C-alpha positions, 0 to 999 in steps of 0.5 A: 526512491528515484523516478527510474522505478519500474511501473507495470500498467495493466489496462485493457484500453489500448489508447489509455495504456499507450497514453500512460506508458508514454506519459510516465516514460516522459517523466522518468519511469521505466514502463511495462504494460499488460492488456489483461490480468493474465498478461500481467501475471506472465510479466510478473514471472520475470519482472519486479515492478516498484508499483502497479497501476491496475484497472479494475474493470477488465474482461476475465479476471478483474483488477480487484481479483488480481490484487486479492490474488497478489496479496494471498501470494504475499506479493508486496508490490504497491497497487494503485487501482483505476476505475470508472466506479468512484463511490466510497464503497467502491474505494473501500472494496479496493482497499479491502482487496489489498490496494494501496491507492485508488484513482477514479476515471476520468483522471488527470495524468498529472494527478496519477503521477503525483500519486505514484511519486507519493506512494513510492516515497512512502515505501522509503521510511520517512526520517524519524522525528526528534525523540522517535525510536532509532532501532527495531521495535519488538512485537512478540516474536517479530521486530519492526524496523521503522527506519527500513519499513521492514518486519522480520521474524524467526522465518525471515522477512514478513511481507507487508504491502507499501500501505501496511509498511507506511502505516506501521512506520507512522505508528512505530514512530510514536509507540505507546501514543494514541494517534487519531485516524485524522493524524494518520491520514494526514501523515500518509497524505490520503484522500477523504476515504482515508479513515476507512482505508486505515481501518482496513489496513489495521485489520490486515496488519493484525493478521500479520502481527498478532497471534489472535487478531481478535484479541490484539496484543500490540496494535490496539484500537482506542475507541473514539480516539484512534490507534496505538502500537504497544511494543513488547515481547 
């Protein structure tokens, strides 16, 4: 993913919005801004950004509510949330809403830039390690292609968020092998809340992979050890 990706910055703070727009543009991104969730929705009618930087605490519809709405509508654009509330439970709420990353205010714009670049890199599936499967993996009526980070089924492409696709790719690179939460967090370059975020993303993935998410056939929890993906028809 090149730095020419389009970023949609949504924040009701005029000064911060202008600062981020200028800074990201100076670093090679195309930037569009919105001052509210309503304005963001209007721009999303004709704009397909590669990533959204979204403030949580906005008048009217909050960033969390907008994120939840996007995920209900199967929008897979990666969302990086900004908020003055940086407690672990607030971050988990963001991940549960469907966000892919979370950065508490105040923050260094350089850190935001690094997180954006890291997230965009994760959208493109990483090179397969030696011995990894080279073709799509069967998951019941679905197929997941780790080389493309794409899940398909009888009705076409199943939308995954950037975080979900990255997590499924990590698991698919080592099918039938238990991966610890720590290993997954390291593979995805997540922060200290990453292990809980992995649990949240696994729950969301099961809703898309499994006929009965409560009795998973493909994405299993191994108590005390981690997660394992078991392909099959």
